[in-house]
VODO-374245 format. One line per 4 residues: their letters; for each residue y, x, z of C-alpha. Coordinates in Angstrom, 1 decimal, m for minus. Each point is the difference from the previous one (the first is absolute). Example, Ala and Ser with C-alpha at 12.3 -4.5 7.8 and 13.67 -1.06 7.14 Angstrom:
2
as = m4.5:12.3:7.8  3.4:1.4:m0.7
END
This chain:
67
mfld = m36.4:m429.6:m112.1  1.2:3.8:m0.4  1.2:m0.2:3.7  m3.6:m0.4:1.0
fyrl = m1.2:2.7:m2.7  2.2:2.8:1.3  0.2:m1.3:3.6  3.5:m0.5:0.1
reqp = 1.5:m2.0:2.7  3.2:m1.0:m1.8  1.2:m0.5:m3.6  1.3:3.7:m0.9
fgvt = 2.3:m1.6:m3.0  2.5:m2.2:1.0  3.0:m1.0:m1.8  1.9:2.4:1.5
pdpr = m0.7:3.6:1.3  m1.4:0.5:3.1  1.1:3.3:1.5  m3.2:0.4:2.3
ylyl = m1.9:0.8:m3.5  2.6:2.8:m1.3  m1.5:2.8:m1.2  2.9:2.9:m0.4
gpgh = m1.0:2.0:m3.1  1.8:3.4:m0.8  2.7:m1.6:m2.1  0.4:m2.7:2.4
real = 0.3:2.6:2.9  2.6:2.0:m1.8  2.0:m3.1:m0.7  0.0:m1.1:3.4
aslf = 1.2:3.2:1.3  2.8:0.2:m2.7  1.2:m3.3:1.1  m0.1:0.8:3.8
ygie = 1.6:3.3:m0.7  2.9:m2.0:m1.9  0.6:m2.1:2.9  m0.1:2.7:2.5
tgrg = 2.6:2.1:m1.9  2.0:m2.8:m1.1  m0.3:0.7:m3.4  1.2:m3.0:m1.4
fqsl = m1.3:m2.1:m2.9  m3.7:0.6:m0.7  m2.5:m1.5:m2.5  m3.5:m0.7:0.1
iaep = m1.3:m0.7:m3.8  m3.3:m0.5:m0.9  m2.4:m2.1:m2.1  m0.8:m3.6:1.0
gmgk = m2.7:m0.1:2.7  0.3:3.7:1.0  1.0:m1.1:3.5  3.8:0.4:0.0
ttll = 0.3:m3.3:2.2  m2.9:1.1:2.2  1.5:3.2:0.5  3.4:m1.2:0.9
nqll = m1.4:m2.4:2.5  m2.1:3.1:1.8  3.5:1.9:m0.3  1.4:m3.2:2.0
lrw = m2.9:m0.3:2.6  0.1:3.6:0.8  4.2:0.4:0.2
END
């Protein structure tokens, strides 16, 4: 129903996040850059802490795709 209304070709809200629809806001960019920096410099243990639904899993999946 809403696919036709918004002229979407596919369902944008699946069970698992789709990296094609990822929006990296300033906080997400900073977190991703920090994770890359930690990996590249061998900083050892890193943690990514945020409230549920804030995009931690999606961000880590993006890190794996880019690494």
